[in-house]
C-alpha positions, -999 to 999 in steps of 0.1 A, spaced: -601 133 -4 -589 126 -36 -555 133 -23 -557 120 8 -568 87 -12 -539 89 -38 -516 98 -6 -523 62 7 -520 47 -18 -490 56 -20 -474 45 11 -497 8 6 -476 11 -31 -446 15 -11 -449 -8 18 -458 -36 -13 -430 -29 -31 -397 -31 -9 -405 -64 5 -412 -83 -32 -376 -62 -44 -365 -91 -14 -383 -123 -27 -378 -135 -67 -346 -140 -52 -350 -165 -28 -347 -196 -54 -308 -178 -61 -301 -177 -25 -311 -208 -18 -289 -227 -40 -263 -201 -35 -262 -212 4 -272 -246 -4 -309 -240 27 -327 -270 26 -369 -267 27 -366 -272 64 -341 -243 68 -360 -224 46 -392 -225 58 -375 -213 93 -353 -186 78 -384 -167 67 -406 -177 98 -382 -150 112 -397 -116 96 -439 -126 111 -418 -137 146 -407 -97 146 -437 -83 141 -453 -109 166 -429 -96 192 -434 -55 185 -471 -69 198 -489 -29 209 -463 -11 202 -473 0 166 -507 10 185 -482 31 213 -470 43 184 -503 54 163 -521 73 195 -489 93 205 -470 102 169 -500 98 146 -504 76 118 -484 89 95 -453 87 114 -453 51 118 -460 43 78 -429 67 72 -411 62 105 -410 20 95 -403 23 61 -374 43 68 -357 18 94 -371 -14 74 -349 4 45 -319 6 61 -327 -31 67 -333 -44 31 -297 -25 24 -281 -47 49 -290 -79 40 -280 -75 -3 -246 -77 17 -244 -102 40 -245 -138 33 -261 -172 44 -294 -180 65 -288 -171 103 -278 -135 92 -307 -137 68 -333 -145 98 -321 -119 122 -323 -97 95 -359 -102 89 -362 -103 122 -358 -70 128 -374 -59 92 -411 -75 110 -409 -52 141 -405 -23 118 -429 -39 87 -460 -43 113 -455 -6 128 -454 6 92 -492 -23 85 -506 -5 110 -503 33 101 -511 27 73 -544 9 74 -552 32 104 -546 57 79 -565 42 51 -594 33 73 -594 77 83 -599 88 50 -625 55 39 -643 74 74 -642 105 50 -652 93 16 -686 74 29 -682 40 6 -651 14 6 -616 26 -4 -595 -3 18 -597 -26 -8 -583 -4 -30 -561 7 -9 -549 -29 -7 -552 -34 -42 -521 -7 -41 -510 -29 -17 -506 -61 -48 -498 -29 -72 -466 -21 -60 -457 -57 -46 -464 -78 -90 -437 -48 -96 -415 -46 -72 -419 -83 -77 -412 -83 -116 -384 -58 -117 -364 -76 -84 -373 -111 -113 -358 -93 -144 -328 -82 -120 -325 -115 -112 -330 -132 -148 -302 -104 -162 -278 -111 -136 -278 -75 -117 -261 -75 -86 -279 -80 -53 -266 -59 -30 -273 -27 -57 -305 -43 -66 -319 -37 -28 -300 -6 -22 -324 13 -55 -358 -4 -39 -350 10 -6 -343 47 -11 -371 44 -41 -395 31 -20 -394 59 9 -391 82 -11 -428 71 -24 -434 64 12 -429 99 14 -450 118 -8 -477 104 2 -472 108 40 -471 148 29 -501 138 0 -524 126 31 -518 151 58 -542 167 81 -567 132 64 -550 105 88 -566 130 121 -597 111 137 -630 114 135 -647 131 168 -663 93 168 -632 78 165 -615 95 193 -646 88 219 -637 54 209 -601 58 221 -618 69 254 -629 36 258 -601 18 249 -580 39 274 -602 34 311 -617 66 303 -648 82 300 -671 115 296 -677 133 324 -715 121 327 -702 81 331 -682 54 349 -651 46 339 -640 15 324 -613 -5 336 -581 -9 305 -582 -41 311 -620 -52 307 -618 -27 274 -586 -47 258 -599 -81 269 -638 -74 249 -614 -56 223 -592 -91 225 -625 -119 219 -643 -92 200 -614 -94 168 -607 -131 173 -632 -142 144 -614 -109 122 -580 -124 129 -593 -159 119 -604 -141 85 -566 -116 84 -547 -147 86 -561 -177 63 -557 -147 44 -515 -132 49 -509 -179 49 -519 -175 15 -497 -145 7 -473 -165 24 -471 -199 5 -477 -177 -25 -448 -152 -22 -424 -178 -2 -433 -211 -18 -441 -203 -50 -416 -197 -70 -397 -226 -50 -428 -243 -63 -421 -231 -96 -392 -241 -99 -384 -279 -78 -424 -296 -91 -428 -281 -122 -390 -276 -137 -385 -239 -142 -356 -225 -137 -343 -207 -104 -340 -173 -113 -378 -168 -140 -392 -190 -112 -401 -160 -100 -429 -154 -128 -453 -176 -101 -451 -152 -78 -453 -119 -99 -486 -141 -111 -498 -144 -82 -495 -109 -66 -504 -100 -102 -539 -119 -102 -547 -108 -62 -543 -66 -73 -569 -70 -94 -593 -89 -72 -584 -63 -51 -595 -34 -75 -627 -50 -79 -629 -56 -43 -647 -25 -29 -672 -26 -56 -674 -60 -50 -686 -50 -12 -705 -23 -11 -732 -42 -30 -727 -71 -18 -713 -71 16 -683 -80 31 -687 -116 44 -705 -126 9 -674 -109 -5 -653 -129 14 -668 -165 12 -667 -162 -26 -631 -156 -29 -628 -182 0 -640 -209 -28 -618 -196 -51 -586 -197 -29 -595 -241 -25 -598 -245 -60 -567 -231 -72 -553 -257 -42 -570 -279 -57 -551 -267 -98 -517 -264 -76 -516 -302 -62 -528 -313 -99 -494 -290 -113 -470 -304 -93 -479 -334 -95 -480 -333 -137 -451 -308 -136 -468 -288 -154 -465 -249 -149 -494 -237 -167 -514 -253 -141 -497 -246 -113 -488 -211 -114 -533 -211 -128 -536 -221 -94 -517 -198 -80 -534 -169 -96 -570 -183 -86 -552 -186 -47 -542 -149 -56 -576 -135 -64 -596 -157 -42 -574 -132 -10 -580 -108 -22 -601 -92 -7 -596 -107 30 -569 -89 50 -582 -54 38 -618 -66 48 -609 -78 85 -588 -44 94 -619 -28 81 -639 -46 95 -617 -43 135 -614 0 126 -651 -3 138 -653 -27 155 -677 0 185 -656 8 221 -628 1 201 -600 28 187 -593 22 149 -554 15 157 -560 -13 184 -586 -29 165 -560 -23 137 -533 -36 156 -545 -66 176 -559 -80 143 -526 -74 125 -509 -93 163 -531 -127 161 -524 -125 123 -488 -123 124 -489 -152 153 -508 -175 122 -485 -163 97 -451 -175 118 -468 -211 116 -472 -209 79 -436 -212 67 -420 -235 94 -448 -258 87 -442 -261 49 -404 -266 48 -417 -298 80 -445 -309 58 -415 -300 27 -391 -328 43 -420 -357 54 -442 -355 23 -427 -340 1 -434 -298 -15 -465 -305 -36 -486 -322 -4 -480 -291 18 -495 -272 -11 -525 -283 -3 -528 -266 30 -538 -243 2 -573 -262 -1 -576 -261 41 -571 -223 42 -600 -223 18 -619 -236 36 -613 -215 72 -618 -184 55 -653 -187 44 -661 -207 82 -650 -175 95 -661 -152 67 -696 -144 85 -677 -122 112 -667 -96 86 -706 -80 88 -701 -65 118 -724 -35 110 -755 -33 95 -751 -32 56 -717 -42 55 
């Protein structure tokens, strides 16, 4: 399954790099457009809102057309939207395009995670953390290139157009490499039948609503872990650069360094994650990572208070390493829930995760306006505590 692993790795890397090509430009756009922290918080929330509105769409596309179609098709539309972002001016237009981007990102995300878990099932060992590591690697690379581009004074629209074309090509190559590796296993087809309210001829039918309700309840604690993980990612991605600029005194064009360091640390954690998961289990690894998130939050608060960029960026690095396995472990656990198809489990976790994700940036924006950005970033400590409390839910099966 080397081709399957390589293909899904390219799909994840492309997804991470595409949106990361925009993020380091945020401090510059905020400055040029005269946006407040309050306005910025609601603008960037448009993307998770779009993901939330997508609802059951990703699961339906995966069920009818397959995970590869969902991943490539979603990326195609996102690439077009990214090119349009490079041509607009103003927060309202950005919010509208981010809303559409969120709908497509949810579809591509479910597609690549379902493909990844199916390749993992065939390999017989954990690979999902490394797949998400390639997402982080793509995001770190895309973010680093975008930071260099912004610092060099390159054209914003041209940069996004080139990045979009490259990412679309990469995800297409990845899907071609995966091929039949994304087909469901026989046991997974049986799970699909249970979820859709149909069963083998010798068994009584299960009402669709009952199956969906049971699935919803089963994924709630997993979604809490994923939500904590993505909220940490949101803080590092959307607010790391602004914090480095406003609290630590870095120039707006170079503030993306904080974002790049955060993602680089997360990437290292994800590459190491599978080995730790195979040895200690998803729950224990997630619990240890949660403690690192909280410790990183303390460093961010201290670094912001003394205007020391090294301490602040170090805090984001620690938080990035700590959250590395939370989201991939939650998706892997959701895909393994008994009686629930992998597509439905991943979609439900993703949907609930984005519901929490929707609140993060507006909450930071409101808190930053009221009590200051430094205090608002203390949410990292809270997220570490929440993840630690919910991490035992990742032990879905014996030995996990």
